C-alpha positions as a Python dict, from the first residue, in 0.01 Angstrom:
ca = {
    (1, 'X'): (0, 0, 0),
    (2, 'X'): (-349, 102, 104),
    (3, 'X'): (-555, -201, 197),
    (4, 'X'): (-929, -223, 271),
    (5, 'X'): (-1037, -504, 502),
    (6, 'X'): (-1410, -581, 525),
    (7, 'X'): (-1503, -622, 893),
    (8, 'X'): (-1799, -706, 1112),
    (9, 'X'): (-1749, -417, 1358),
    (10, 'X'): (-1559, -95, 1425),
    (11, 'X'): (-1314, -279, 1649),
    (12, 'X'): (-951, -351, 1565),
    (13, 'X'): (-1001, -713, 1676),
    (14, 'X'): (-1306, -760, 1451),
    (15, 'X'): (-1342, -1069, 1237),
    (16, 'X'): (-1319, -1021, 863),
    (17, 'X'): (-1668, -994, 718),
    (18, 'X'): (-1793, -1300, 536),
    (19, 'X'): (-2002, -1087, 297),
    (20, 'X'): (-1841, -788, 125),
    (21, 'X'): (-2138, -553, 98),
    (22, 'X'): (-2311, -649, 423),
    (23, 'X'): (-2035, -605, 681),
    (24, 'X'): (-2031, -311, 923),
    (25, 'X'): (-1751, -142, 734),
    (26, 'X'): (-1391, -148, 626),
    (27, 'X'): (-1066, -69, 793),
    (28, 'X'): (-852, 128, 551),
    (29, 'X'): (-496, 34, 638),
    (30, 'X'): (-169, 189, 524),
    (31, 'X'): (50, -121, 532),
    (32, 'X'): (367, 89, 537),
    (33, 'X'): (285, 320, 829),
    (34, 'X'): (32, 101, 1012),
    (35, 'X'): (-222, 386, 1018),
    (36, 'X'): (-583, 273, 992),
    (37, 'X'): (-924, 435, 979),
    (38, 'X'): (-1271, 284, 990),
    (39, 'X'): (-1497, 344, 691),
    (40, 'X'): (-1862, 294, 784),
    (41, 'X'): (-2071, 80, 548),
    (42, 'X'): (-2413, 133, 707),
    (43, 'X'): (-2554, 306, 399),
    (44, 'X'): (-2477, -3, 187),
    (45, 'X'): (-2601, -250, 449),
    (46, 'X'): (-2939, -75, 458),
    (47, 'X'): (-2992, -123, 83),
    (48, 'X'): (-3226, -398, -31),
    (49, 'X'): (-3023, -450, -350),
    (50, 'X'): (-2684, -336, -473),
    (51, 'X'): (-2507, -333, -135),
    (52, 'X'): (-2192, -486, -283),
    (53, 'X'): (-2168, -240, -571),
    (54, 'X'): (-2232, 55, -339),
    (55, 'X'): (-1966, -68, -96),
    (56, 'X'): (-1724, -124, -385),
    (57, 'X'): (-1770, 237, -496),
    (58, 'X'): (-1703, 352, -139),
    (59, 'X'): (-1380, 150, -130),
    (60, 'X'): (-1268, 272, -472),
    (61, 'X'): (-1314, 633, -358),
    (62, 'X'): (-1114, 567, -39),
    (63, 'X'): (-786, 527, -226),
    (64, 'X'): (-752, 158, -142),
    (65, 'X'): (-549, -55, -379),
    (66, 'X'): (-661, -398, -255),
    (67, 'X'): (-944, -558, -56),
    (68, 'X'): (-960, -855, 182),
    (69, 'X'): (-1300, -1017, 244),
    (70, 'X'): (-1458, -1352, 324),
    (71, 'X'): (-1657, -1372, 1),
    (72, 'X'): (-1746, -1140, -286),
    (73, 'X'): (-2016, -1151, -550),
    (74, 'X'): (-1999, -1046, -914),
    (75, 'X'): (-2134, -690, -887),
    (76, 'X'): (-1886, -587, -621),
    (77, 'X'): (-1598, -783, -772),
    (78, 'X'): (-1630, -633, -1119),
    (79, 'X'): (-1679, -282, -978),
    (80, 'X'): (-1356, -315, -779),
    (81, 'X'): (-1174, -472, -1074),
    (82, 'X'): (-1282, -184, -1300),
    (83, 'X'): (-1140, 59, -1042),
    (84, 'X'): (-806, -125, -1052),
    (85, 'X'): (-823, -293, -710),
    (86, 'X'): (-703, -645, -637),
    (87, 'X'): (-941, -864, -438),
    (88, 'X'): (-835, -1125, -184),
    (89, 'X'): (-1137, -1336, -92),
    (90, 'X'): (-1225, -1665, 74),
    (91, 'X'): (-1051, -1532, 385),
    (92, 'X'): (-1136, -1621, 743),
    (93, 'X'): (-972, -1464, 1043),
    (94, 'X'): (-962, -1128, 1214),
    (95, 'X'): (-842, -786, 1103),
    (96, 'X'): (-494, -810, 1253),
    (97, 'X'): (-431, -1158, 1109),
    (98, 'X'): (-554, -1043, 767),
    (99, 'X'): (-304, -756, 769),
    (100, 'X'): (-21, -986, 880),
    (101, 'X'): (-108, -1248, 616),
    (102, 'X'): (-124, -981, 346),
    (103, 'X'): (210, -825, 443),
    (104, 'X'): (383, -1163, 457),
    (105, 'X'): (257, -1255, 108),
    (106, 'X'): (38, -1544, 223),
    (107, 'X'): (-270, -1426, 32),
    (108, 'X'): (-341, -1469, -337),
    (109, 'X'): (-573, -1235, -518),
    (110, 'X'): (-867, -1379, -705),
    (111, 'X'): (-953, -1319, -1068),
    (112, 'X'): (-1329, -1378, -1037),
    (113, 'X'): (-1606, -1354, -779),
    (114, 'X'): (-1625, -1655, -548),
    (115, 'X'): (-2002, -1651, -485),
    (116, 'X'): (-2309, -1573, -694),
    (117, 'X'): (-2499, -1246, -673),
    (118, 'X'): (-2739, -1220, -376),
    (119, 'X'): (-2550, -1501, -201),
    (120, 'X'): (-2720, -1586, 130),
}
């Protein structure tokens, strides 16, 4: 499976980003092979509005099938849902732990955003 993990930095020990559209980027991880690439999110972070939706479009175009993030608002959530991606939110930890937890089945996907739009 191809997994996108929202992160705070382009470092494989980065914490998972608390805010979907405002993190530094996403590690796109092939959970079968272990291959991973960093997908920069600076163009979304710089936006005054719509960062989550822009980041969601970026993830949908990456080929990811699921996303792990700290929190996700309605615009990003429904954009990802429309693209057929599962969202795992309310996650705290780092990139490596997120991948391990996902692979071991410890995460449950959410069926709705867990914060309001323009949260924080």
